[in-house]
C-alpha positions in Angstrom: -25.9 2.8 19.0 -24.8 3.7 15.5 -22.1 1.3 14.2 -19.6 1.5 11.4 -20.8 0.5 7.9 -20.1 -3.1 7.1 -16.8 -3.5 5.4 -15.5 -0.1 6.8 -13.5 0.0 10.0 -11.8 2.2 12.5 -8.1 2.2 12.8 -7.5 3.0 16.5 -4.4 4.7 18.0 -2.4 1.6 18.7 -3.0 0.2 15.2 -2.6 3.6 13.6 1.0 3.8 14.8 1.8 0.6 12.9 -0.1 2.0 9.8 1.9 5.2 10.0 5.1 3.3 10.2 4.1 1.1 7.1 2.9 4.1 5.1 6.0 6.3 5.9 8.4 3.4 5.2 6.9 2.6 1.8 6.7 6.3 0.8 10.3 6.9 1.8 11.4 3.9 -0.3 9.4 5.1 -3.3 10.9 8.6 -2.9 14.4 7.2 -2.9 13.6 6.1 -6.5 12.7 9.8 -7.3 9.0 9.3 -7.8 6.9 12.4 -7.0 3.6 12.4 -5.2 0.2 13.2 -6.8 -3.0 13.5 -4.7 -6.2 12.3 -6.3 -9.9 12.9 -5.6 -12.0 10.2 -4.0 -14.9 10.9 -6.5 -14.6 10.6 -10.3 -17.1 10.4 -13.1 -18.3 6.8 -13.4 -17.4 6.9 -17.1 -13.7 7.1 -16.2 -13.7 3.6 -14.6 -16.1 2.2 -17.2 -13.7 3.2 -19.9 -10.5 2.6 -18.1 -11.0 -0.4 -15.8 -13.4 -2.0 -18.3 -17.2 -2.3 -18.3 -17.0 -6.1 -18.3 -14.8 -6.3 -15.1 -16.2 -7.4 -11.8 -15.2 -4.0 -10.4 -17.5 -2.0 -12.7 -20.2 -4.6 -13.0 -20.7 -5.4 -9.3 -18.3 -3.6 -6.9 -18.4 0.2 -7.4 -20.1 2.6 -5.1 -22.0 4.9 -7.6 -24.3 7.8 -7.0 -26.0 10.6 -8.9 -25.2 14.1 -7.9 -27.7 17.0 -8.0 -26.8 17.7 -11.6 -27.7 14.1 -12.6 -24.1 13.2 -13.2 -23.0 9.6 -12.3 -20.1 9.7 -9.9 -18.2 6.8 -8.3 -15.9 6.4 -5.3 -12.6 5.3 -6.8 -12.2 1.5 -6.8 -8.5 1.8 -7.9 -6.0 4.5 -8.5 -4.5 4.0 -11.9 -7.4 5.4 -14.0 -7.6 8.4 -11.7 -3.8 9.0 -12.0 -3.9 8.8 -15.8 -6.9 11.2 -15.9 -5.1 13.7 -13.6 -1.8 13.8 -15.5 -3.5 13.9 -18.9 -6.0 16.6 -17.9 -3.2 18.8 -16.6 -0.9 18.4 -19.6 1.8 16.3 -17.9 1.9 13.4 -20.3 2.4 15.0 -23.8 6.0 14.5 -24.9 7.0 14.0 -21.3 8.0 11.2 -18.9 6.5 11.0 -15.4 7.2 8.9 -12.3 4.5 9.5 -9.7 3.0 7.8 -6.6 -0.3 8.2 -4.7 -1.8 6.9 -1.5 -5.2 6.7 0.1 -8.5 4.8 0.4 -10.2 2.9 -2.4 -13.8 1.5 -2.3 -15.3 -1.7 -3.6 -18.5 -3.5 -2.6 -16.9 -6.9 -1.8 -17.6 -9.6 0.8 -15.6 -8.4 3.8 -13.1 -10.8 5.4 -9.6 -10.6 6.9 -7.4 -8.6 4.6 -10.3 -7.5 2.4 -12.6 -4.6 3.2 -15.0 -2.3 1.3 -12.8 0.6 2.2 -9.2 -0.4 1.7 -6.0 1.4 1.4 -3.3 1.5 -1.3 -0.1 3.1 -2.2 0.5 3.1 -6.0 3.4 4.0 -8.2 3.1 4.7 -11.9 5.6 5.5 -14.7 4.6 7.0 -18.0 6.5 7.5 -21.3 8.9 4.5 -20.9 8.5 1.7 -23.4 11.3 -0.7 -22.4 11.4 -3.3 -19.7 13.8 -1.3 -17.6 11.0 0.6 -15.9 9.0 -2.6 -15.3 12.1 -3.9 -13.5 12.5 -0.7 -11.5 8.9 -0.9 -10.2 9.5 -4.6 -9.2 12.7 -3.5 -7.5 10.8 -0.8 -5.6 8.5 -3.6 -4.2 11.5 -5.7 -3.2 13.0 -2.7 -1.4 9.7 -2.0 0.4 9.5 -5.6 1.8 13.2 -5.4 2.9 12.7 -2.1 4.6 9.6 -3.4 6.5 11.3 -6.7 7.4 8.7 -8.9 5.7 10.6 -10.2 2.7 10.4 -13.8 4.0 6.6 -13.8 3.7 6.3 -12.5 0.1 7.2 -14.0 -3.3 7.1 -12.6 -6.8 5.0 -14.0 -9.7 5.5 -12.6 -13.2 3.9 -13.2 -16.6 3.6 -11.6 -20.0 0.3 -11.0 -21.7 1.9 -9.9 -25.0 0.6 -7.1 -27.1 -3.1 -6.2 -27.3 -3.2 -8.2 -30.5 -1.7 -11.2 -28.8 -4.1 -11.0 -25.9 -7.0 -10.6 -28.3 -6.0 -13.7 -30.3 -5.6 -15.7 -27.1 -8.9 -14.6 -25.8 -10.6 -15.7 -29.0 -8.9 -19.2 -28.8 -9.9 -19.5 -25.1 -13.5 -18.7 -25.8 -13.6 -21.2 -28.7 -12.2 -23.9 -26.4 -14.5 -23.2 -23.4 -17.8 -22.5 -25.1 -18.7 -26.1 -25.8 -18.0 -27.0 -22.2 -19.5 -23.8 -20.7 -22.1 -25.8 -18.6 -19.3 -27.5 -16.7 -17.7 -24.2 -15.6 -18.4 -22.7 -12.2 -21.0 -19.9 -12.1 -18.5 -17.0 -12.0 -16.6 -18.5 -14.9 -19.7 -19.0 -17.0 -20.4 -15.3 -16.6 -16.8 -14.3 -17.3 -16.8 -16.3 -20.5 -19.2 -13.7 -22.0 -17.5 -10.7 -20.5 -13.9 -11.2 -19.4 -12.8 -14.7 -20.4 -9.1 -14.4 -19.4 -10.2 -14.0 -15.7 -11.3 -17.7 -15.8 -7.6 -18.6 -15.6 -7.7 -17.1 -12.1 -10.6 -19.3 -11.0 -10.2 -21.0 -7.6 -12.7 -23.7 -8.5 -10.8 -27.0 -8.8 -13.2 -28.4 -11.4 -12.7 -25.3 -13.6 -8.9 -25.6 -13.2 -9.1 -29.2 -14.3 -10.9 -28.2 -17.4 -8.3 -25.6 -18.1 -5.4 -28.2 -18.3 -6.1 -28.8 -21.9 -7.0 -25.2 -22.8 -4.9 -23.1 -25.2 -1.8 -21.7 -23.4 -1.1 -18.0 -23.4 2.6 -18.2 -24.0 1.8 -19.9 -27.4 0.2 -16.6 -28.5 2.8 -14.1 -27.4 4.5 -12.2 -30.3 8.3 -12.1 -30.6 8.7 -8.5 -29.6 6.8 -9.2 -26.3 8.9 -12.3 -25.7 12.1 -10.3 -26.0 10.7 -7.7 -23.6 9.8 -10.4 -21.1 13.2 -12.2 -21.4 15.0 -8.9 -20.7 12.9 -8.4 -17.6 13.7 -11.9 -16.4 17.4 -11.5 -17.0 17.5 -8.2 -15.1 15.6 -9.8 -12.2 18.3 -12.6 -12.1 21.0 -9.9 -12.2 19.4 -8.1 -9.3 19.0 -11.3 -7.3 15.2 -10.9 -7.2 13.6 -14.4 -7.1 10.5 -15.0 -9.1 8.1 -17.6 -10.5 6.8 -17.4 -14.0 3.0 -18.0 -13.7 1.4 -18.3 -17.1 -2.1 -18.2 -15.4 -1.4 -14.7 -14.0 -3.6 -12.3 -16.1 -4.8 -9.6 -13.7 -8.4 -8.6 -13.4 -8.4 -5.3 -15.3 -8.8 -4.9 -19.0 -6.0 -2.4 -19.5 -3.0 -4.7 -18.9 -0.7 -5.7 -21.7 2.9 -7.2 -21.7 4.3 -7.5 -18.2 2.1 -8.3 -15.3 3.3 -9.2 -11.8 2.1 -9.9 -8.3 3.8 -10.0 -4.9 1.9 -12.8 -3.1 1.9 -14.4 0.4 0.7 -17.7 1.7 0.5 -16.4 5.3 -2.9 -14.5 5.0 -5.2 -17.3 3.9 -7.1 -16.7 0.7 -6.1 -13.0 0.4 -2.7 -13.7 -1.0 -2.0 -10.7 -3.3 0.0 -8.0 -1.4 1.1 -5.9 -4.4 0.0 -6.2 -8.0 0.7 -4.3 -11.2 1.9 -4.4 -14.8 2.1 -2.6 -18.0 -0.9 -0.8 -19.6 0.4 0.9 -22.7 -3.1 1.5 -24.2 -4.8 3.1 -21.2 -3.8 6.7 -21.8 -5.2 6.6 -25.4 -8.3 4.7 -24.2 -9.0 7.6 -21.9 -8.6 10.2 -24.6 -4.9 10.9 -24.6 -2.1 10.0 -27.1 -0.4 6.6 -27.2 1.7 6.6 -24.1 3.6 3.6 -22.7 2.8 3.1 -19.0 3.4 0.7 -16.1 2.6 0.7 -12.4 1.6 -1.2 -9.3 -0.6 -0.8 -6.2 0.4 -2.1 -2.7 -2.5 -3.3 -0.5 -1.7 -1.7 2.8 -4.3 -3.7 4.8 -2.4 -6.9 4.0 1.1 -5.4 4.4 0.1 -4.2 7.9 -1.1 -7.8 8.7 2.3 -9.1 7.6 4.1 -6.6 9.7 2.0 -7.8 12.7 3.1 -11.3 11.8 6.7 -10.2 11.8 6.2 -8.4 15.2 7.5 -5.1 13.7 8.8 -2.7 16.3 6.8 0.5 16.1 7.8 3.8 17.6 5.6 4.6 20.7 3.4 7.7 20.8 5.7 9.3 23.4 9.5 9.2 23.5 9.8 11.3 26.6 7.2 11.4 29.5 7.3 14.3 32.0 6.0 13.5 35.5 4.9 16.6 37.5 4.2 16.4 41.2 1.8 19.0 42.5 -0.8 21.3 40.9 1.4 24.4 41.5 4.1 23.0 39.1 1.7 22.0 36.3 2.1 25.3 34.4 5.9 25.0 34.7 5.6 21.5 33.4 3.8 22.9 30.3 6.7 25.3 29.8 9.2 22.5 30.3 7.4 20.4 27.7 7.5 23.2 25.2 11.2 23.8 25.8 12.1 20.2 25.2 9.9 20.0 22.0 11.9 23.0 20.7 15.2 21.5 21.6 14.3 18.0 20.3 12.1 18.5 17.3 12.3 14.8 16.4 11.2 13.7 19.8 7.6 13.3 21.0 7.0 14.7 24.5 4.0 13.8 26.7 3.2 15.7 29.9 1.4 13.8 32.6 -2.0 15.1 33.5 -4.4 13.9 36.1 -2.3 14.1 39.3 -1.0 11.2 41.4 2.3 10.5 43.0 5.5 9.7 41.1 5.1 6.0 41.4 1.7 6.1 39.7 3.0 8.5 37.1 6.0 6.3 36.3 3.6 3.4 35.7 1.8 5.6 33.2 5.1 6.6 31.6 6.1 3.0 31.2 2.7 2.0 29.8 3.0 4.8 27.2 6.0 3.1 25.7 8.2 6.1 26.3 12.0 5.6 26.5 12.7 8.4 29.0 10.9 9.9 32.0 11.6 13.3 33.6 10.6 13.8 37.2 9.7 17.4 38.2 8.7 18.0 41.8 9.5 20.4 44.6 13.0 19.1 45.1 13.8 19.5 41.3 12.2 23.0 41.3 14.5 24.1 44.1 17.7 22.6 42.8 17.2 23.6 39.2 18.1 20.0 38.2 15.5 17.5 36.9 15.6 13.7 37.4 16.0 12.0 34.1 15.3 8.2 34.1 15.7 5.7 31.3 12.7 3.4 31.3 14.0 0.7 29.1 17.6 0.1 30.2 18.3 -0.2 33.9 22.0 0.1 33.3 21.6 3.7 32.2 19.5 4.4 35.3 18.6 7.9 36.5 20.6 11.1 36.7 20.1 14.8 37.6 20.4 17.3 34.8 19.7 21.0 34.0 17.1 21.6 31.3 19.8 22.7 28.9 21.6 19.4 29.4 18.7 17.1 28.8 18.6 17.3 25.0 22.2 16.3 24.6 21.8 13.4 27.1 18.7 11.8 25.5 19.4 12.6 21.9 20.1 9.5 19.7 23.1 11.3 18.3 24.6 12.1 21.7 
């Protein structure tokens, strides 16, 4: 038997309903902030990620799925969405002398060690804003995250960490000081940190190795290298978060793993999913558009990891709408075609209601068991007696006090509609 590729997985009907609920809820929240959708290709030229994400990052060095097409071009499945988003807007002339607020959704691909909450094909919803230099849009994006967690009922599991990396010059000066401090003690670092010292030294601050963290206690501190303009930007952000009542923790070790970040960086994190704690991450990347061939354009964004959000919704026992709202039980083969017609009538009358017609025969008792198992709220019984009288038996499956009543077809919509 052929199995799924390691790190890829199927999302089956029961789980897919929760996924749809999470995706729809997040996208509705983002849309309330007037962000517009952009749809991005899965494949891009490898050069895009090498230039945008950074050749020295773990993603480009070790994690991308890369192939050569028949023309000999190197293509990669997208490992993240920001570089693709910048490429799409710049290529189509949507960044020059304009501001843009956009969002995207879909699968990303990285060759990582699979574990709970981390897969080789994973799903993100990202939001990006271009052309805004001040901290107000940084705040707006953080507020979008807070609104998403509230709408999903998972705020209690998630906390916010923020930091400032300063300008690109500040970051470069700090990186030089960190390398100068760590180089004499390089042999004492863990293996990943030794490699990062030569390629992406600021990622060493993220190391989970306790010995490495002990060595970092006397290392140069990033806040000491932040320029005054960046400090003012960060203080405005913190004040606004206070004003909005969004709790946060300033984490000076938060640097993010991608080369393009400057100024504000933030993560929404959880302690309830083991080692996979980052639920949403982002920050400002003012130099990326120019790095990819465009003009200097301030930009900021985030990506929400849907795999982990879904796990938190499971933890919160989120109530998810069932596949069927209304289940039609039909007794007898001769009424089956009339049952099909009835189902179509009700779908037209109740466009927001999902209607399932029972198939496979059986008496009403057996069919009602199926109706109950489907999660439907209402059942309609359609047998010889109902066919003769012209009135159908309408039964509430979740509230015995509502019980069962007889109604004509034209009365059913009003009876079961949430607005009735």
